Biopython code that builds the backbone (N, CA, C, O; Angstrom):
import numpy as np
from Bio.PDB.StructureBuilder import StructureBuilder

atoms = [
    (1, "UNK", "N", (-28.143, 4.936, 1.537)),
    (1, "UNK", "CA", (-26.748, 5.277, 1.772)),
    (1, "UNK", "C", (-26.184, 4.348, 2.844)),
    (1, "UNK", "O", (-26.800, 4.143, 3.889)),
    (2, "UNK", "N", (-25.012, 3.795, 2.573)),
    (2, "UNK", "CA", (-24.358, 2.912, 3.531)),
    (2, "UNK", "C", (-23.819, 3.725, 4.705)),
    (2, "UNK", "O", (-23.465, 4.895, 4.563)),
    (3, "UNK", "N", (-23.766, 3.077, 5.863)),
    (3, "UNK", "CA", (-23.195, 3.730, 7.041)),
    (3, "UNK", "C", (-21.691, 3.883, 6.858)),
    (3, "UNK", "O", (-21.031, 3.000, 6.311)),
    (4, "UNK", "N", (-21.163, 4.990, 7.310)),
    (4, "UNK", "CA", (-19.720, 5.207, 7.238)),
    (4, "UNK", "C", (-19.012, 4.285, 8.220)),
    (4, "UNK", "O", (-19.520, 4.015, 9.309)),
    (5, "UNK", "N", (-17.845, 3.809, 7.832)),
    (5, "UNK", "CA", (-17.059, 2.918, 8.679)),
    (5, "UNK", "C", (-15.938, 3.712, 9.320)),
    (5, "UNK", "O", (-15.184, 4.405, 8.637)),
    (6, "UNK", "N", (-15.833, 3.606, 10.631)),
    (6, "UNK", "CA", (-14.732, 4.220, 11.366)),
    (6, "UNK", "C", (-13.509, 3.340, 11.140)),
    (6, "UNK", "O", (-13.465, 2.210, 11.628)),
    (7, "UNK", "N", (-12.517, 3.839, 10.410)),
    (7, "UNK", "CA", (-11.378, 2.990, 10.070)),
    (7, "UNK", "C", (-10.585, 2.558, 11.303)),
    (7, "UNK", "O", (-9.824, 1.592, 11.251)),
    (8, "UNK", "N", (-10.765, 3.270, 12.396)),
    (8, "UNK", "CA", (-10.108, 2.873, 13.643)),
    (8, "UNK", "C", (-10.632, 1.567, 14.200)),
    (8, "UNK", "O", (-10.030, 0.994, 15.108)),
    (9, "UNK", "N", (-11.738, 1.093, 13.673)),
    (9, "UNK", "CA", (-12.311, -0.166, 14.159)),
    (9, "UNK", "C", (-11.885, -1.362, 13.309)),
    (9, "UNK", "O", (-12.255, -2.494, 13.619)),
    (10, "UNK", "N", (-11.120, -1.135, 12.254)),
    (10, "UNK", "CA", (-10.773, -2.212, 11.331)),
    (10, "UNK", "C", (-9.633, -3.100, 11.829)),
    (10, "UNK", "O", (-9.523, -4.248, 11.399)),
    (11, "UNK", "N", (-8.787, -2.596, 12.721)),
    (11, "UNK", "CA", (-7.675, -3.372, 13.264)),
    (11, "UNK", "C", (-7.868, -3.514, 14.770)),
    (11, "UNK", "O", (-8.093, -2.529, 15.473)),
    (12, "UNK", "N", (-7.779, -4.744, 15.252)),
    (12, "UNK", "CA", (-7.960, -5.032, 16.680)),
    (12, "UNK", "C", (-6.869, -5.986, 17.146)),
    (12, "UNK", "O", (-6.143, -6.560, 16.335)),
    (13, "UNK", "N", (-6.764, -6.145, 18.448)),
    (13, "UNK", "CA", (-5.906, -7.198, 18.997)),
    (13, "UNK", "C", (-6.524, -7.669, 20.303)),
    (13, "UNK", "O", (-7.079, -6.884, 21.071)),
    (14, "UNK", "N", (-6.415, -8.962, 20.530)),
    (14, "UNK", "CA", (-6.919, -9.599, 21.745)),
    (14, "UNK", "C", (-5.908, -10.665, 22.138)),
    (14, "UNK", "O", (-5.456, -11.435, 21.290)),
    (15, "UNK", "N", (-5.552, -10.716, 23.413)),
    (15, "UNK", "CA", (-4.530, -11.679, 23.839)),
    (15, "UNK", "C", (-4.859, -13.128, 23.480)),
    (15, "UNK", "O", (-3.953, -13.927, 23.243)),
    (16, "UNK", "N", (-6.138, -13.468, 23.438)),
    (16, "UNK", "CA", (-6.524, -14.861, 23.193)),
    (16, "UNK", "C", (-6.591, -15.232, 21.709)),
    (16, "UNK", "O", (-6.810, -16.398, 21.380)),
    (17, "UNK", "N", (-6.410, -14.274, 20.823)),
    (17, "UNK", "CA", (-6.463, -14.565, 19.382)),
    (17, "UNK", "C", (-5.135, -14.161, 18.744)),
    (17, "UNK", "O", (-4.694, -13.017, 18.855)),
    (18, "UNK", "N", (-4.517, -15.123, 18.080)),
    (18, "UNK", "CA", (-3.244, -14.901, 17.382)),
    (18, "UNK", "C", (-2.179, -14.299, 18.296)),
    (18, "UNK", "O", (-1.357, -13.494, 17.859)),
    (19, "UNK", "N", (-2.204, -14.695, 19.560)),
    (19, "UNK", "CA", (-1.179, -14.232, 20.495)),
    (19, "UNK", "C", (-1.183, -12.739, 20.730)),
    (19, "UNK", "O", (-0.171, -12.167, 21.133)),
    (20, "UNK", "N", (-2.319, -12.102, 20.480)),
    (20, "UNK", "CA", (-2.414, -10.662, 20.698)),
    (20, "UNK", "C", (-1.893, -9.817, 19.551)),
    (20, "UNK", "O", (-1.861, -8.590, 19.640)),
    (21, "UNK", "N", (-1.487, -10.467, 18.483)),
    (21, "UNK", "CA", (-0.996, -9.701, 17.326)),
    (21, "UNK", "C", (-2.139, -8.879, 16.721)),
    (21, "UNK", "O", (-3.287, -9.323, 16.710)),
    (22, "UNK", "N", (-1.825, -7.691, 16.223)),
    (22, "UNK", "CA", (-2.853, -6.899, 15.543)),
    (22, "UNK", "C", (-3.391, -7.678, 14.351)),
    (22, "UNK", "O", (-2.633, -8.291, 13.599)),
    (23, "UNK", "N", (-4.713, -7.645, 14.190)),
    (23, "UNK", "CA", (-5.349, -8.385, 13.102)),
    (23, "UNK", "C", (-6.536, -7.599, 12.593)),
    (23, "UNK", "O", (-6.996, -6.643, 13.218)),
    (24, "UNK", "N", (-7.015, -8.028, 11.448)),
    (24, "UNK", "CA", (-8.191, -7.396, 10.875)),
    (24, "UNK", "C", (-9.413, -7.846, 11.676)),
    (24, "UNK", "O", (-9.645, -9.043, 11.851)),
    (25, "UNK", "N", (-10.181, -6.884, 12.155)),
    (25, "UNK", "CA", (-11.343, -7.159, 13.004)),
    (25, "UNK", "C", (-12.271, -8.177, 12.354)),
    (25, "UNK", "O", (-12.555, -8.104, 11.158)),
    (26, "UNK", "N", (-12.736, -9.125, 13.157)),
    (26, "UNK", "CA", (-13.672, -10.126, 12.683)),
    (26, "UNK", "C", (-13.019, -11.267, 11.926)),
    (26, "UNK", "O", (-13.705, -12.141, 11.397)),
    (27, "UNK", "N", (-11.694, -11.259, 11.874)),
    (27, "UNK", "CA", (-10.966, -12.312, 11.166)),
    (27, "UNK", "C", (-9.775, -12.753, 12.006)),
    (27, "UNK", "O", (-9.477, -12.161, 13.043)),
    (28, "UNK", "N", (-9.114, -13.779, 11.555)),
    (28, "UNK", "CA", (-7.868, -14.204, 12.171)),
    (28, "UNK", "C", (-6.662, -13.745, 11.370)),
    (28, "UNK", "O", (-5.534, -14.146, 11.658)),
    (29, "UNK", "N", (-6.889, -12.911, 10.371)),
    (29, "UNK", "CA", (-5.803, -12.461, 9.490)),
    (29, "UNK", "C", (-5.025, -11.343, 10.175)),
    (29, "UNK", "O", (-5.567, -10.280, 10.479)),
    (30, "UNK", "N", (-3.738, -11.610, 10.412)),
    (30, "UNK", "CA", (-2.920, -10.617, 11.108)),
    (30, "UNK", "C", (-2.390, -9.563, 10.141)),
    (30, "UNK", "O", (-2.268, -9.787, 8.937)),
    (31, "UNK", "N", (-2.083, -8.416, 10.715)),
    (31, "UNK", "CA", (-1.431, -7.350, 9.950)),
    (31, "UNK", "C", (-0.127, -7.893, 9.379)),
    (31, "UNK", "O", (0.231, -7.610, 8.236)),
    (32, "UNK", "N", (0.572, -8.671, 10.187)),
    (32, "UNK", "CA", (1.849, -9.235, 9.761)),
    (32, "UNK", "C", (1.689, -10.081, 8.494)),
    (32, "UNK", "O", (2.531, -10.013, 7.600)),
    (33, "UNK", "N", (0.637, -10.863, 8.409)),
    (33, "UNK", "CA", (0.412, -11.688, 7.212)),
    (33, "UNK", "C", (0.207, -10.816, 5.980)),
    (33, "UNK", "O", (0.742, -11.105, 4.910)),
    (34, "UNK", "N", (-0.568, -9.750, 6.134)),
    (34, "UNK", "CA", (-0.791, -8.830, 5.014)),
    (34, "UNK", "C", (0.532, -8.206, 4.589)),
    (34, "UNK", "O", (0.821, -8.100, 3.397)),
    (35, "UNK", "N", (1.330, -7.795, 5.565)),
    (35, "UNK", "CA", (2.622, -7.162, 5.273)),
    (35, "UNK", "C", (3.555, -8.146, 4.563)),
    (35, "UNK", "O", (4.262, -7.760, 3.633)),
    (36, "UNK", "N", (3.565, -9.393, 4.985)),
    (36, "UNK", "CA", (4.420, -10.385, 4.339)),
    (36, "UNK", "C", (4.066, -10.508, 2.856)),
    (36, "UNK", "O", (4.959, -10.561, 2.011)),
    (37, "UNK", "N", (2.781, -10.553, 2.535)),
    (37, "UNK", "CA", (2.357, -10.661, 1.143)),
    (37, "UNK", "C", (2.711, -9.383, 0.380)),
    (37, "UNK", "O", (3.126, -9.428, -0.778)),
    (38, "UNK", "N", (2.537, -8.246, 1.052)),
    (38, "UNK", "CA", (2.862, -6.961, 0.435)),
    (38, "UNK", "C", (4.356, -6.903, 0.105)),
    (38, "UNK", "O", (4.742, -6.429, -0.963)),
    (39, "UNK", "N", (5.187, -7.385, 1.023)),
    (39, "UNK", "CA", (6.633, -7.383, 0.799)),
    (39, "UNK", "C", (7.049, -8.366, -0.296)),
    (39, "UNK", "O", (8.118, -8.220, -0.888)),
    (40, "UNK", "N", (6.217, -9.352, -0.564)),
    (40, "UNK", "CA", (6.490, -10.267, -1.672)),
    (40, "UNK", "C", (6.138, -9.646, -3.019)),
    (40, "UNK", "O", (6.397, -10.233, -4.070)),
    (41, "UNK", "N", (5.544, -8.449, -2.978)),
    (41, "UNK", "CA", (5.241, -7.728, -4.209)),
    (41, "UNK", "C", (3.780, -7.705, -4.604)),
    (41, "UNK", "O", (3.430, -7.160, -5.651)),
    (42, "UNK", "N", (2.907, -8.299, -3.769)),
    (42, "UNK", "CA", (1.483, -8.259, -4.095)),
    (42, "UNK", "C", (0.925, -6.868, -3.829)),
    (42, "UNK", "O", (1.254, -6.234, -2.827)),
    (43, "UNK", "N", (0.087, -6.409, -4.727)),
    (43, "UNK", "CA", (-0.595, -5.137, -4.561)),
    (43, "UNK", "C", (-1.781, -5.353, -3.609)),
    (43, "UNK", "O", (-2.262, -6.479, -3.485)),
    (44, "UNK", "N", (-2.257, -4.304, -2.938)),
    (44, "UNK", "CA", (-3.402, -4.470, -2.036)),
    (44, "UNK", "C", (-4.596, -5.155, -2.698)),
    (44, "UNK", "O", (-5.263, -5.981, -2.075)),
    (45, "UNK", "N", (-4.864, -4.815, -3.954)),
    (45, "UNK", "CA", (-5.979, -5.447, -4.667)),
    (45, "UNK", "C", (-5.762, -6.952, -4.815)),
    (45, "UNK", "O", (-6.706, -7.734, -4.706)),
    (46, "UNK", "N", (-4.521, -7.351, -5.061)),
    (46, "UNK", "CA", (-4.200, -8.772, -5.202)),
    (46, "UNK", "C", (-4.349, -9.508, -3.868)),
    (46, "UNK", "O", (-4.809, -10.649, -3.825)),
    (47, "UNK", "N", (-3.961, -8.849, -2.797)),
    (47, "UNK", "CA", (-4.093, -9.459, -1.470)),
    (47, "UNK", "C", (-5.574, -9.658, -1.146)),
    (47, "UNK", "O", (-5.966, -10.717, -0.657)),
    (48, "UNK", "N", (-6.388, -8.651, -1.416)),
    (48, "UNK", "CA", (-7.827, -8.757, -1.171)),
    (48, "UNK", "C", (-8.437, -9.870, -2.013)),
    (48, "UNK", "O", (-9.318, -10.590, -1.543)),
    (49, "UNK", "N", (-7.976, -10.017, -3.249)),
    (49, "UNK", "CA", (-8.464, -11.097, -4.109)),
    (49, "UNK", "C", (-8.025, -12.458, -3.579)),
    (49, "UNK", "O", (-8.797, -13.417, -3.590)),
    (50, "UNK", "N", (-6.778, -12.533, -3.115)),
    (50, "UNK", "CA", (-6.215, -13.792, -2.621)),
    (50, "UNK", "C", (-6.925, -14.256, -1.351)),
    (50, "UNK", "O", (-7.206, -15.443, -1.185)),
    (51, "UNK", "N", (-7.211, -13.314, -0.462)),
    (51, "UNK", "CA", (-7.935, -13.632, 0.766)),
    (51, "UNK", "C", (-9.354, -13.108, 0.553)),
    (51, "UNK", "O", (-9.687, -12.002, 0.978)),
    (52, "UNK", "N", (-10.161, -13.891, -0.089)),
    (52, "UNK", "CA", (-11.454, -13.471, -0.603)),
    (52, "UNK", "C", (-12.414, -12.827, 0.379)),
    (52, "UNK", "O", (-13.277, -12.051, -0.031)),
    (53, "UNK", "N", (-12.286, -13.129, 1.673)),
    (53, "UNK", "CA", (-13.232, -12.557, 2.628)),
    (53, "UNK", "C", (-12.799, -11.184, 3.139)),
    (53, "UNK", "O", (-13.484, -10.593, 3.974)),
    (54, "UNK", "N", (-11.667, -10.669, 2.647)),
    (54, "UNK", "CA", (-11.217, -9.335, 3.047)),
    (54, "UNK", "C", (-11.584, -8.307, 1.989)),
    (54, "UNK", "O", (-11.537, -8.577, 0.789)),
    (55, "UNK", "N", (-11.944, -7.142, 2.457)),
    (55, "UNK", "CA", (-12.205, -6.044, 1.524)),
    (55, "UNK", "C", (-10.900, -5.291, 1.277)),
    (55, "UNK", "O", (-9.938, -5.415, 2.035)),
    (56, "UNK", "N", (-10.893, -4.523, 0.221)),
    (56, "UNK", "CA", (-9.732, -3.695, -0.077)),
    (56, "UNK", "C", (-9.485, -2.698, 1.063)),
    (56, "UNK", "O", (-8.336, -2.406, 1.396)),
    (57, "UNK", "N", (-10.546, -2.188, 1.647)),
    (57, "UNK", "CA", (-10.417, -1.255, 2.780)),
    (57, "UNK", "C", (-9.700, -1.927, 3.951)),
    (57, "UNK", "O", (-8.865, -1.300, 4.604)),
    (58, "UNK", "N", (-10.018, -3.192, 4.222)),
    (58, "UNK", "CA", (-9.365, -3.911, 5.322)),
    (58, "UNK", "C", (-7.875, -4.092, 5.042)),
    (58, "UNK", "O", (-7.050, -3.932, 5.941)),
    (59, "UNK", "N", (-7.532, -4.420, 3.815)),
    (59, "UNK", "CA", (-6.116, -4.580, 3.453)),
    (59, "UNK", "C", (-5.384, -3.257, 3.602)),
    (59, "UNK", "O", (-4.285, -3.217, 4.155)),
    (60, "UNK", "N", (-5.973, -2.182, 3.119)),
    (60, "UNK", "CA", (-5.344, -0.870, 3.258)),
    (60, "UNK", "C", (-5.221, -0.469, 4.730)),
    (60, "UNK", "O", (-4.230, 0.149, 5.118)),
    (61, "UNK", "N", (-6.203, -0.809, 5.542)),
    (61, "UNK", "CA", (-6.122, -0.505, 6.975)),
    (61, "UNK", "C", (-4.948, -1.246, 7.602)),
    (61, "UNK", "O", (-4.224, -0.679, 8.420)),
    (62, "UNK", "N", (-4.754, -2.509, 7.227)),
    (62, "UNK", "CA", (-3.634, -3.280, 7.748)),
    (62, "UNK", "C", (-2.306, -2.658, 7.335)),
    (62, "UNK", "O", (-1.380, -2.568, 8.142)),
    (63, "UNK", "N", (-2.214, -2.235, 6.093)),
    (63, "UNK", "CA", (-0.979, -1.611, 5.616)),
    (63, "UNK", "C", (-0.743, -0.251, 6.277)),
    (63, "UNK", "O", (0.394, 0.099, 6.591)),
    (64, "UNK", "N", (-1.809, 0.508, 6.484)),
    (64, "UNK", "CA", (-1.670, 1.793, 7.183)),
    (64, "UNK", "C", (-1.208, 1.567, 8.616)),
    (64, "UNK", "O", (-0.362, 2.302, 9.125)),
    (65, "UNK", "N", (-1.769, 0.539, 9.272)),
    (65, "UNK", "CA", (-1.354, 0.202, 10.634)),
    (65, "UNK", "C", (0.131, -0.165, 10.648)),
    (65, "UNK", "O", (0.874, 0.259, 11.533)),
    (66, "UNK", "N", (0.548, -0.947, 9.674)),
    (66, "UNK", "CA", (1.962, -1.326, 9.568)),
    (66, "UNK", "C", (2.847, -0.091, 9.423)),
    (66, "UNK", "O", (3.837, 0.051, 10.140)),
    (67, "UNK", "N", (2.498, 0.793, 8.507)),
    (67, "UNK", "CA", (3.332, 1.974, 8.272)),
    (67, "UNK", "C", (3.363, 2.895, 9.486)),
    (67, "UNK", "O", (4.368, 3.565, 9.726)),
    (68, "UNK", "N", (2.279, 2.939, 10.253)),
    (68, "UNK", "CA", (2.240, 3.764, 11.466)),
    (68, "UNK", "C", (2.983, 3.108, 12.627)),
    (68, "UNK", "O", (3.367, 3.787, 13.580)),
    (69, "UNK", "N", (3.188, 1.794, 12.555)),
    (69, "UNK", "CA", (3.809, 1.033, 13.647)),
    (69, "UNK", "C", (4.917, 0.123, 13.115)),
    (69, "UNK", "O", (5.098, -1.000, 13.585)),
    (70, "UNK", "N", (5.641, 0.623, 12.141)),
    (70, "UNK", "CA", (6.626, -0.185, 11.420)),
    (70, "UNK", "C", (7.631, -0.882, 12.345)),
    (70, "UNK", "O", (7.872, -2.079, 12.191)),
    (71, "UNK", "N", (8.207, -0.171, 13.281)),
    (71, "UNK", "CA", (9.246, -0.759, 14.136)),
    (71, "UNK", "C", (8.714, -1.964, 14.911)),
    (71, "UNK", "O", (9.382, -2.994, 15.003)),
    (72, "UNK", "N", (7.511, -1.831, 15.466)),
    (72, "UNK", "CA", (6.942, -2.920, 16.259)),
    (72, "UNK", "C", (6.608, -4.133, 15.392)),
    (72, "UNK", "O", (6.867, -5.270, 15.786)),
    (73, "UNK", "N", (6.038, -3.893, 14.216)),
    (73, "UNK", "CA", (5.668, -5.002, 13.330)),
    (73, "UNK", "C", (6.927, -5.691, 12.807)),
    (73, "UNK", "O", (6.989, -6.920, 12.760)),
    (74, "UNK", "N", (7.925, -4.908, 12.416)),
    (74, "UNK", "CA", (9.182, -5.483, 11.929)),
    (74, "UNK", "C", (9.850, -6.314, 13.023)),
    (74, "UNK", "O", (10.372, -7.394, 12.746)),
    (75, "UNK", "N", (9.839, -5.822, 14.262)),
    (75, "UNK", "CA", (10.435, -6.571, 15.377)),
    (75, "UNK", "C", (9.713, -7.896, 15.582)),
    (75, "UNK", "O", (10.354, -8.916, 15.831)),
    (76, "UNK", "N", (8.388, -7.893, 15.481)),
    (76, "UNK", "CA", (7.611, -9.128, 15.629)),
    (76, "UNK", "C", (7.927, -10.105, 14.497)),
    (76, "UNK", "O", (8.009, -11.313, 14.719)),
    (77, "UNK", "N", (8.102, -9.584, 13.296)),
    (77, "UNK", "CA", (8.418, -10.448, 12.161)),
    (77, "UNK", "C", (9.799, -11.085, 12.344)),
    (77, "UNK", "O", (9.975, -12.268, 12.053)),
    (78, "UNK", "N", (10.767, -10.321, 12.818)),
    (78, "UNK", "CA", (12.110, -10.850, 13.066)),
    (78, "UNK", "C", (12.067, -11.892, 14.179)),
    (78, "UNK", "O", (12.714, -12.934, 14.083)),
    (79, "UNK", "N", (11.303, -11.611, 15.237)),
    (79, "UNK", "CA", (11.181, -12.571, 16.335)),
    (79, "UNK", "C", (10.575, -13.882, 15.843)),
    (79, "UNK", "O", (11.006, -14.956, 16.261)),
    (80, "UNK", "N", (9.591, -13.804, 14.969)),
    (80, "UNK", "CA", (8.987, -15.020, 14.402)),
    (80, "UNK", "C", (9.990, -15.807, 13.577)),
    (80, "UNK", "O", (10.042, -17.034, 13.663)),
    (81, "UNK", "N", (10.785, -15.109, 12.781)),
    (81, "UNK", "CA", (11.809, -15.786, 11.975)),
    (81, "UNK", "C", (12.845, -16.457, 12.872)),
    (81, "UNK", "O", (13.257, -17.589, 12.617)),
    (82, "UNK", "N", (13.259, -15.754, 13.918)),
    (82, "UNK", "CA", (14.232, -16.317, 14.864)),
    (82, "UNK", "C", (13.670, -17.563, 15.540)),
    (82, "UNK", "O", (14.373, -18.562, 15.691)),
    (83, "UNK", "N", (12.409, -17.503, 15.943)),
    (83, "UNK", "CA", (11.781, -18.647, 16.604)),
    (83, "UNK", "C", (11.640, -19.820, 15.633)),
    (83, "UNK", "O", (11.847, -20.971, 16.018)),
    (84, "UNK", "N", (11.294, -19.540, 14.398)),
    (84, "UNK", "CA", (11.198, -20.603, 13.386)),
    (84, "UNK", "C", (12.545, -21.272, 13.168)),
    (84, "UNK", "O", (12.628, -22.497, 13.083)),
    (85, "UNK", "N", (13.597, -20.474, 13.080)),
    (85, "UNK", "CA", (14.955, -21.009, 12.894)),
    (85, "UNK", "C", (15.351, -21.857, 14.097)),
    (85, "UNK", "O", (15.946, -22.924, 13.941)),
    (86, "UNK", "N", (15.021, -21.382, 15.297)),
    (86, "UNK", "CA", (15.356, -22.120, 16.522)),
    (86, "UNK", "C", (14.650, -23.460, 16.540)),
    (86, "UNK", "O", (15.269, -24.481, 16.839)),
    (87, "UNK", "N", (13.368, -23.473, 16.223)),
    (87, "UNK", "CA", (12.605, -24.711, 16.222)),
    (87, "UNK", "C", (13.086, -25.674, 15.138)),
    (87, "UNK", "O", (13.153, -26.883, 15.357)),
    (88, "UNK", "N", (13.417, -25.133, 13.978)),
    (88, "UNK", "CA", (13.928, -25.969, 12.901)),
    (88, "UNK", "C", (15.247, -26.620, 13.322)),
    (88, "UNK", "O", (15.474, -27.806, 13.084)),
    (89, "UNK", "N", (16.110, -25.820, 13.952)),
    (89, "UNK", "CA", (17.386, -26.350, 14.419)),
    (89, "UNK", "C", (17.181, -27.449, 15.461)),
    (89, "UNK", "O", (17.882, -28.461, 15.446)),
    (90, "UNK", "N", (16.227, -27.250, 16.360)),
    (90, "UNK", "CA", (15.911, -28.255, 17.392)),
    (90, "UNK", "C", (15.498, -29.581, 16.774)),
    (90, "UNK", "O", (15.896, -30.646, 17.245)),
    (91, "UNK", "N", (14.707, -29.510, 15.730)),
    (91, "UNK", "CA", (14.138, -30.712, 15.136)),
    (91, "UNK", "C", (15.029, -31.345, 14.066)),
    (91, "UNK", "O", (14.753, -32.454, 13.609)),
    (92, "UNK", "N", (16.078, -30.660, 13.672)),
    (92, "UNK", "CA", (16.974, -31.242, 12.669)),
    (92, "UNK", "C", (18.329, -31.625, 13.264)),
    (92, "UNK", "O", (19.184, -32.174, 12.571)),
    (93, "UNK", "N", (18.514, -31.338, 14.523)),
    (93, "UNK", "CA", (19.803, -31.660, 15.176)),
    (93, "UNK", "C", (19.785, -33.044, 15.779)),
    (93, "UNK", "O", (20.779, -33.475, 16.364)),
]
sb = StructureBuilder()
sb.init_structure("model")
sb.init_model(0)
sb.init_chain("A")
sb.init_seg("    ")
for serial, (resi, resn, name, xyz) in enumerate(atoms, 1):
    if name == "N":
        sb.init_residue(resn, " ", resi, " ")
    sb.init_atom(name, np.array(xyz, "f"), 0.0, 1.0, " ", f" {name:<3s}", serial, name[0])
structure = sb.get_structure()
């Protein structure tokens, strides 16, 4: 019998990795990246297939984290878009 996995251990954040953004433990894949693919219409199974080293459980954990912390994740996504637009404007002006 396999050991049970505490789902609370599947999402971590560390200031020195990905700027402290929540990510799937043991990887550099951020919750935000999973959410972006999910919002593009990919199903969790498709995301797990696309990022071959992730399990379906890890993808679902990322999505559960997003739904539990929607405001914070959405704010980070908007901030990233704003920063991208600012940098693009700097380099095209």
